Wavefront OBJ file of the C-alpha trace (Angstrom):
o trace
v 0.000 0.000 0.000
v 1.479 3.410 -0.949
v 2.215 5.793 1.910
v -0.327 8.481 2.621
v 0.579 11.887 1.312
v 1.007 14.245 4.203
v -0.478 17.696 3.697
v 1.806 20.239 5.309
v 0.576 23.203 7.313
v 2.477 25.622 5.063
v 0.745 24.122 2.005
v -2.642 24.686 3.618
v -1.739 28.298 4.388
v -0.443 28.897 0.848
v -3.626 27.466 -0.666
v -5.776 29.493 1.722
v -3.907 32.684 0.785
v -4.451 31.911 -2.904
v -8.163 31.314 -2.311
v -8.522 34.694 -0.609
v -6.354 36.330 -3.282
v -8.547 35.003 -6.105
v -12.034 34.821 -4.600
v -11.992 36.995 -1.441
v -12.138 36.046 2.208
v -15.716 34.798 1.858
v -14.444 31.824 -0.183
v -12.132 30.675 2.610
v -13.526 27.438 4.022
v -12.193 23.952 4.722
v -13.993 22.410 1.768
v -12.436 24.852 -0.725
v -8.964 24.384 0.759
v -9.330 20.598 0.689
v -10.577 20.703 -2.896
v -7.501 22.585 -4.091
v -5.226 20.235 -2.136
v -7.139 17.232 -3.511
v -7.724 15.798 -0.047
v -10.429 15.587 2.588
v -10.971 18.355 5.137
v -9.246 16.191 7.756
v -5.728 17.594 7.119
v -7.087 21.140 7.405
v -8.557 20.438 10.841
v -5.542 18.368 11.903
v -3.381 21.442 11.397
v -5.869 24.118 12.483
v -8.319 23.654 15.344
v -10.786 26.081 13.756
v -11.269 28.026 10.560
v -10.607 31.179 12.596
v -7.151 29.809 13.362
v -6.538 29.258 9.631
v -7.870 32.753 8.888
v -5.376 34.159 11.411
v -2.572 32.289 9.651
v -3.711 33.766 6.325
v -3.691 37.248 7.874
v -0.131 36.664 9.125
v 0.967 35.453 5.677
v -0.671 38.438 3.975
v 0.991 40.800 6.456
v 4.358 39.229 5.702
v 3.718 39.668 1.976
v 2.863 43.348 2.500
v 6.079 43.828 4.488
v 7.995 42.220 1.601
v 6.435 44.771 -0.761
v 7.662 47.556 1.506
v 11.128 46.083 1.853
v 11.509 45.699 -1.922
v 10.270 49.245 -2.564
v 12.707 50.722 -0.039
v 15.581 48.610 -1.415
v 14.808 49.757 -4.970
v 15.805 53.299 -3.872
v 13.389 54.738 -6.434
v 11.869 56.885 -3.667
v 13.085 58.089 -0.271
v 12.337 55.431 2.396
v 9.274 57.134 3.884
v 7.657 57.625 0.496
v 8.721 54.143 -0.602
v 6.684 52.641 2.239
v 3.598 54.559 1.124
v 4.093 53.606 -2.517
v 4.538 49.941 -1.543
v 1.371 49.996 0.558
v -0.559 51.383 -2.411
v 1.097 48.891 -4.786
v 0.058 46.067 -2.449
v -3.526 47.382 -2.535
v -3.431 47.472 -6.333
v -1.791 44.089 -6.925
v -3.237 42.138 -3.989
v -6.693 43.694 -3.632
v -8.313 40.910 -1.614
v -5.347 40.416 0.702
v -5.249 44.196 1.252
v -8.950 44.168 2.120
v -8.420 41.280 4.542
v -5.559 43.077 6.274
v -6.691 46.685 6.279
v -10.405 46.837 5.571
v -11.826 44.289 8.014
v -13.761 45.157 11.153
v -11.161 45.388 13.875
v -13.383 46.740 16.650
v -13.198 43.462 18.598
v -9.408 43.256 18.239
v -6.925 44.752 20.652
v -5.183 46.940 18.077
v -2.265 48.905 19.543
v -2.302 52.617 18.827
v 1.445 52.477 18.240
v 3.152 49.659 16.404
v 6.824 49.074 15.704
v 6.163 50.207 12.137
v 4.463 53.455 13.195
v 7.278 54.184 15.643
v 9.840 53.626 12.861
v 7.891 55.833 10.461
v 7.584 58.592 13.087
v 11.358 58.379 13.573
v 11.868 58.811 9.812
v 9.526 61.822 9.901
v 11.577 63.239 12.783
v 14.854 62.701 10.895
v 13.464 64.230 7.693
v 11.624 67.193 9.190
v 13.036 67.796 12.645
v 9.575 67.381 14.168
v 9.629 65.923 17.665
v 7.421 63.621 19.683
v 3.720 64.110 19.209
v 4.139 66.279 16.120
v 6.121 63.561 14.327
v 3.494 60.991 15.339
v 0.636 63.226 14.210
v 2.399 64.019 10.922
v 2.766 60.285 10.259
v -0.851 59.584 11.228
v -2.112 62.271 8.863
v 0.150 61.152 6.029
v -0.655 57.483 6.523
v -4.383 58.236 6.580
v -3.948 59.869 3.181
v -1.944 56.892 1.855
v -4.553 54.477 3.198
v -7.316 56.464 1.503
v -5.580 56.209 -1.878
v -4.893 52.502 -1.343
v -8.515 51.856 -0.380
v -9.837 53.675 -3.437
v -7.571 51.554 -5.633
v -8.367 48.260 -3.860
v -12.105 48.843 -4.216
v -11.871 49.941 -7.843
v -13.040 53.473 -7.064
v -9.963 54.915 -8.767
v -7.253 53.478 -10.968
v -4.494 56.057 -10.724
v -1.168 55.810 -12.527
v 2.070 55.642 -10.544
v 3.299 59.071 -11.594
v 0.142 60.709 -10.260
v 0.246 58.669 -7.042
v 3.870 59.702 -6.532
v 2.985 63.357 -7.123
v 0.026 63.152 -4.745
v 2.181 61.707 -1.958
v 4.861 64.337 -2.496
v 2.271 67.126 -2.474
v 0.662 65.845 0.729
v 4.033 65.379 2.418
v 5.237 68.853 1.436
v 1.934 70.401 2.517
v 2.068 68.751 5.930
v 5.707 69.683 6.338
v 4.931 73.323 5.570
v 1.960 73.245 7.959
v 4.056 71.913 10.840
v 6.896 74.355 10.138
v 4.439 77.211 10.598
v 3.319 76.040 14.058
l 1 2 3 4 5 6 7 8 9 10 11 12 13 14 15 16 17 18 19 20 21 22 23 24 25 26 27 28 29 30 31 32 33 34 35 36 37 38 39 40 41 42 43 44 45 46 47 48 49 50 51 52 53 54 55 56 57 58 59 60 61 62 63 64 65 66 67 68 69 70 71 72 73 74 75 76 77 78 79 80 81 82 83 84 85 86 87 88 89 90 91 92 93 94 95 96 97 98 99 100 101 102 103 104 105 106 107 108 109 110 111 112 113 114 115 116 117 118 119 120 121 122 123 124 125 126 127 128 129 130 131 132 133 134 135 136 137 138 139 140 141 142 143 144 145 146 147 148 149 150 151 152 153 154 155 156 157 158 159 160 161 162 163 164 165 166 167 168 169 170 171 172 173 174 175 176 177 178 179 180 181 182 183 184 185 186
């Protein structure tokens, strides 16, 4: 008798990410994952106690993918690091619409979302280094700028706008320069 093929946890996660990527989060269920893997649902529930646990693993994988977008954009040196992060976030929204929606457009009211993350602290430090703004002003500058970036990304992810990269770049520069001028006047 041939040995049973073992379905690995990472394979389940990769398939689940692809399902969300192609068909949205609503298509994520054990039956769909098992169908793609050509197995029963048993391996899914052997590796994940619940579908919520699998969903959390998909969110982690999508977050890692978004961070890779940011890392690549910064390493490309096409834009200064702060702007590169914004451009990468928008690129992720454009190229990975459903994963973007899962990460950044889900109801998070029941989650314990920290007001400050390592990423926001790093971005505030870049703002400080670039502008000389200190403490709360650097944090507020980043919050305002990131809200603008998120708005553009959301409009692209939902198909509201399909902006070209030159215009997006100009918009981010204009917003950044406008905020910088505003804070210099305070």
